[in-house]
VMD Tcl script that draws the C-alpha trace (Angstrom):
set ca {
  {8.61 -12.30 16.37}
  {6.36 -10.34 18.66}
  {5.15 -11.82 21.96}
  {2.01 -13.26 20.36}
  {4.08 -15.58 18.15}
  {3.09 -13.51 15.12}
  {5.74 -12.09 12.79}
  {6.96 -8.54 13.33}
  {5.87 -5.93 10.79}
  {7.92 -2.77 10.52}
  {7.68 -0.05 7.92}
  {10.95 1.74 7.20}
  {11.69 4.45 4.64}
  {13.23 3.19 1.41}
  {17.01 3.52 1.41}
  {19.59 3.01 -1.29}
  {20.28 -0.47 0.13}
  {16.79 -1.69 -0.94}
  {16.75 0.15 -4.28}
  {17.78 -2.82 -6.44}
  {15.31 -5.11 -4.69}
  {12.41 -2.69 -5.23}
  {13.45 -2.35 -8.88}
  {13.36 -6.14 -9.26}
  {9.94 -6.31 -7.60}
  {8.57 -3.49 -9.74}
  {9.69 -5.23 -12.94}
  {8.27 -8.63 -12.03}
  {5.28 -9.58 -14.22}
  {3.19 -10.27 -11.08}
  {3.60 -6.64 -9.95}
  {3.58 -5.03 -13.40}
  {0.19 -6.46 -14.29}
  {-1.61 -4.29 -11.71}
  {0.32 -1.05 -12.27}
  {-0.91 1.93 -14.26}
  {2.36 1.74 -16.18}
  {3.07 -1.91 -16.84}
  {6.25 -1.32 -18.84}
  {9.69 -2.45 -17.70}
  {11.50 0.24 -15.71}
  {15.13 0.72 -16.72}
  {17.70 0.87 -13.92}
  {18.70 4.47 -14.63}
  {15.05 5.59 -14.65}
  {14.58 3.84 -11.32}
  {17.65 5.59 -9.85}
  {16.35 8.93 -11.14}
  {12.96 8.20 -9.55}
  {14.70 7.54 -6.22}
  {16.69 10.79 -6.43}
  {13.45 12.66 -7.11}
  {11.72 10.88 -4.23}
  {14.43 11.99 -1.81}
  {13.81 15.64 -2.72}
  {10.00 15.43 -2.76}
  {8.40 16.16 0.61}
  {4.95 15.36 -0.81}
  {5.76 11.62 -1.08}
  {6.70 8.91 1.40}
  {7.86 5.45 0.39}
  {8.16 2.64 2.93}
  {9.45 -0.92 2.79}
  {7.49 -3.49 4.79}
  {9.89 -5.64 6.82}
  {8.43 -8.91 8.09}
  {10.67 -10.52 10.71}
  {13.56 -8.34 9.51}
  {13.06 -9.35 5.85}
  {11.87 -6.85 3.22}
  {8.68 -8.15 1.58}
  {6.74 -5.22 0.14}
  {6.08 -1.56 -0.47}
  {3.69 1.03 0.97}
  {3.78 4.49 -0.55}
  {1.95 7.76 -0.08}
  {1.72 10.77 -2.36}
  {0.13 14.12 -1.64}
  {1.17 14.04 2.02}
  {1.40 17.83 1.80}
  {-2.39 17.97 1.28}
  {-5.37 17.01 3.45}
  {-6.07 14.02 1.20}
  {-3.01 11.84 0.53}
  {-3.21 8.87 -1.80}
  {-1.63 5.49 -1.21}
  {-0.52 2.40 -3.05}
  {1.19 -0.85 -2.17}
  {2.33 -4.25 -3.29}
  {3.92 -7.37 -1.88}
  {7.18 -7.93 -3.71}
  {7.74 -11.35 -2.18}
  {5.39 -14.30 -2.47}
  {6.59 -16.50 0.40}
  {5.13 -14.28 3.11}
  {2.96 -14.70 6.18}
  {-0.74 -15.20 5.23}
  {-2.55 -11.89 5.56}
  {0.42 -9.69 4.65}
  {-1.65 -7.83 2.04}
  {-4.24 -7.03 4.71}
  {-1.42 -5.68 6.89}
  {-0.57 -3.17 4.14}
  {-4.17 -1.95 3.95}
  {-4.51 -1.69 7.72}
  {-1.15 0.06 8.10}
  {-2.02 2.65 5.44}
  {-5.23 3.65 7.21}
  {-3.76 3.60 10.72}
  {-0.69 5.59 9.71}
  {-2.54 8.36 7.88}
  {-5.31 8.52 10.50}
  {-2.65 9.03 13.19}
  {-1.76 12.37 11.57}
  {-4.45 14.92 12.38}
  {-3.81 17.13 9.33}
  {-5.41 14.54 7.02}
  {-9.15 14.25 6.37}
  {-9.33 11.45 3.78}
  {-7.16 8.71 2.33}
  {-7.44 8.19 -1.43}
  {-6.66 5.19 -3.61}
  {-6.84 4.20 -7.27}
  {-7.24 0.60 -8.40}
  {-7.47 -0.86 -11.89}
  {-10.81 -2.60 -12.40}
  {-9.28 -6.02 -13.09}
  {-7.33 -5.99 -9.80}
  {-10.04 -7.95 -8.00}
  {-8.01 -8.62 -4.84}
  {-7.37 -4.92 -4.16}
  {-10.94 -3.93 -5.03}
  {-12.32 -6.63 -2.72}
  {-10.04 -5.50 0.11}
  {-11.19 -1.88 -0.26}
  {-14.79 -3.07 0.05}
  {-14.04 -5.10 3.18}
  {-12.44 -2.02 4.73}
  {-15.49 0.02 3.61}
  {-13.80 2.49 1.30}
  {-16.26 4.58 -0.70}
  {-15.86 4.31 -4.46}
  {-16.24 7.93 -5.58}
  {-15.73 7.65 -9.33}
  {-14.72 5.50 -12.23}
  {-12.79 6.56 -15.28}
  {-12.07 4.76 -18.52}
  {-8.56 3.40 -18.44}
  {-6.89 1.99 -21.49}
  {-6.61 -1.45 -23.00}
  {-4.35 -4.22 -21.79}
  {-3.96 -7.59 -23.44}
  {-6.93 -6.79 -25.68}
  {-9.22 -5.97 -22.74}
  {-10.47 -2.51 -21.79}
  {-10.28 -1.57 -18.14}
  {-11.39 1.23 -15.86}
  {-9.67 3.06 -13.04}
  {-11.68 2.99 -9.81}
  {-11.21 5.88 -7.40}
  {-11.72 5.32 -3.68}
  {-11.88 7.63 -0.67}
  {-11.86 6.92 3.04}
  {-12.98 9.56 5.54}
  {-10.48 9.21 8.36}
  {-12.96 10.21 11.06}
  {-14.99 7.19 9.95}
  {-11.93 4.94 10.14}
  {-11.47 5.88 13.78}
  {-15.13 4.98 14.45}
  {-15.27 1.80 12.31}
  {-11.79 0.40 12.93}
  {-12.70 -2.12 15.64}
  {-15.79 -3.32 13.76}
  {-13.79 -3.81 10.57}
  {-11.08 -5.67 12.47}
  {-13.72 -8.20 13.56}
  {-14.24 -9.06 9.85}
  {-10.57 -9.98 9.54}
  {-8.82 -13.20 10.55}
  {-7.95 -13.39 14.24}
  {-4.20 -13.33 13.59}
  {-4.58 -9.95 11.82}
  {-6.62 -8.56 14.73}
  {-3.88 -9.62 17.14}
  {-1.16 -8.20 14.93}
  {-2.90 -4.83 14.38}
  {-1.57 -3.31 17.60}
  {2.03 -4.25 16.77}
  {2.55 -2.69 13.33}
  {5.33 -0.10 13.55}
  {6.52 2.78 11.39}
  {10.17 3.63 11.94}
  {11.94 6.73 10.66}
}
mol new
graphics top color blue
foreach p $ca { graphics top sphere $p radius 0.5 }
foreach p [lrange $ca 0 end-1] q [lrange $ca 1 end] { graphics top cylinder $p $q radius 0.2 }
display resetview
């Protein structure tokens, strides 16, 4: 716990020790439903993905630790460009209220802290109302929409978002006022460890 009585939130790179847990999260129906690829991931494919991740300097994959317990994922691709893209999910359900907001806030703060980046990009499936709503609260700009596929008999679109990082630095405090007080207090205590 941090001094405010709020839980600690630390982002640490994925290691082999968390690999099985992330695989279990990724294959849970709750997570699968909002993924581009909603098929089960076989263990060997997951291990191969991890080996590739370790060799790929264009991607970063973090585990969110809440009070020293792994609860979710925050990942970036295209970190070798001016416009990285991010994604996330909470693998655990029994988490501190507002943990999803922490992921969104951490993604923007982390990328904005690196001066080589101009924008942060995101893709969200149209039926993922929670993620789309969060992007609107944080004032992401939806830049395009593309036909997706069909899932469970329903067609869906892929929504593409962009955030100009100069604007995040200007709007950050105003956006924080829209969030619950506990998130505002916690915002200064989110840490990325290497």
